[in-house]
N, C-alpha and C positions, 0 to 999 in steps of 0.2 A: 504494500500500500504506500503510495506516494501522495503527500499532501503539500500543495503549493498555496502560499498566502497571496491573495490578489488584492489585499487592502481592505480596511474596514472590517466587515463581517463576511467577506467573499473568499471562498476557497475553491481550489480545483483538486479533485481527488481521483487518482488513477488506481483502479482496483479490479482484479479479475478480468483484465483486458477491456474494461469499460472506463469511460471518462464522465465524472460527475462535476457539475458546477453548483456551488451553494451560494445563494443570495447574491447574485451579481450586481454590484454597484461599483462601477469602474470608470466609465467615461466622464462622470461628473466629479470624480475624486481626484483633486489636484496631486495628491501623493501617489497616485497610481498611473501617472502618465506613461510609465514604461511598459504598461500592459496593453497590448493590442487585442481588443475583443474579437477581431476578425481572424486571429490566429488561434483562438482557444478551441480545443476539441470538446465536444459535449454530446453524450448519449442521453443524459438525464440532467435536469435542473431541479435541485431541491430548494424549496422556498419555505422559510420558517414563518413568515408573516408578510403583510402587504405594504408595509411602509416603503416609501420611495428609495430609501437608502439600503434596500434589500432586493428590490425588483426592477430597478431602473433599466438594466440591459437585457432583461429576459426576452423581450420580443425580438430584438436584433439577433441575439445568439440562437434562439430557438428556431427562427425562420430560416436562418442560414444553415444550421446543422441538422434540423429536423429532430432536435432533442425533445424528449418527453418531460413535461413538468410534473413533479411529484409534490403535492402539498395538500392542504385541506380542501374540502369540497368547494368552498366559496372561491378560493384562489384559482383552482383548476377550472372552474366554470367561467370565471372572468377571462382567463387567457384562452379558453376554448372558443369564446365568441370572437376572438381575434384570429382564429384558425390554427391555434396551437394545441397539439395533442397533450393529454394529461392523464394522470392516474390519481384519483381522489382518495384521501385517507381521512381518518379522524383519530382523536386521542385514544391511546391504548391499543389501537389496531396495528397489526403487523402484516407484511406481505413479503413473499420470497421472490425477489427480482433476480435477474441473471448476474448481478454483481454482489448479491448478498441479501440477508434478511433485514428489512427496515421496519422500525417501530416508531410511530409518532408519539412523542412524549409531551407532558404538560409544560407550559411556560407561563410565567406571569408577566404580562405586558399588554399593549393595545395593538390593534391591527385594522388599518383602513387604507385604501388606495389613495393616491394623490388627488383623484377626482371626487373623493368623498365616499366612494362605494365601500360597503361593508366587506371587510377582509376575513371574516370568520375569527376564530380564536387562534392566538399565536401558539407556536409549538416548537419543539426541538426534535432531533432525530437520534435514535440509537441504531447504529449499523453494525451488524454481526456478520463476519465473513471468515473464510479460511485464512485470510491474510492478516487478520486482526480485528479487534472490536473498537469502535470509536463512538463517543457520545458528543453530539453537537447540540449544545443547550439552546441555541437561539438567543434572542434578546429576552432576558428574564431576570427577575429578582431571585434571591435565594429562596428556595422552597423545599419543604419537607418531602415533596414528591421525588426529589432526587435520590432519596434513600432507597427507592424501589429499583434503581438501576442495577446495583450490584446483586440484587436478588435474581436478576434475569441473566446476567453474564458478567464475566470479568473483563474490565476495560484495559486496553493497551494505551489509550490516550483519551483525554477529555478536552473539548474545545469550549472555553468559557469566556464570557465578556468580562472585561476588567476596567472599563472606562468610567464607571460610576454615573451618576446623575440620571441617565435613562435606563440603566441596567444595574446589575451587581457591580460593586467596586472590588478592589483588591482584597480587602479583608473578608468580605462575603464570599469571594471566589475561593479563598483558602478553605473556608468552612464547607463550601460546595464540593471541593475536592475530597474532603473527608466523607461527605455524604455519599458520593459516587464511588468511594474506595479506589481512587486513582491518584497517584502522586506525580504523574507526568501530564502537565497541562499546557495546552497551546492557547495563549491569550489572544483575544481579538476584540473588536469593537472598542478601540481606544485610539487616541491621537489624531483622528480624522479632522476634528474641528474643536474649537475652544472648550465646549462643555465637557468633553471626554479626554482631555489631555492628562497624561499621567507622568510621574517620574519613573522611568523604566528601571533604573538601577535600584531604586527603593522597592519597586514591585518584586523584582527578582530576589532581592535580599530578604524580603518578608517571607517569600515562599521557601527560600533556602533555609531559613531559621526553623521552619516546620518540616525540614527534610523532604521538600518537594521541589520538583524541577519545573520552573516556569519558562516556557519557550516563547520568545518574541521574535518572530521572523521578519526580516526585511521583505518589503513587497516584491514579489517575484521569486523569492527563495523557497526552498522545499525541504521537507524532512521525509524520511522513509521509516515505516513501521514494520 
């Protein structure tokens, strides 16, 4: 499994010969100027919720690659009206895709499209595969529901927001890593704009003091699991 950070809360995941894009917000992100969305490979696009900073580049990527959108019913239905194929899910439900088993998990946040259309309830993703297991929390507060994750599988890495203000901050993310029983954390949803700027050295130090590894990738850089 190869995970590439595309900036903000956007990820590219190569797994089992398939290419997944998570929450593509790239073309309007000044910090992600080095990412060309026209060169991204995508078989599936996973969307946690409908806010613009998570769905901005969906239409452009999906129509070029014919990628299938995986999200809640409302989001899949919205993009379906734009001619984009999708697979609807809801919280607690799982499906065996050709890249692995995907479960939609709870998240505490809001969700609406830029035009005001209702975006359903926000979510996260638990992905179980032969190459490793990953939890992508989506935009969320710290929630006791995270304690359900290790009851389902053992994680190899957890992707958690650390920017605070709109989501969990660093201290809550440390607690979240305890809840999901994973000490290897990929941080995201930070530093894109003023409200979510962090002190990266302090964040890494705080995780280290709890014997945890906080990975903060440069945009365009990757890690392998």
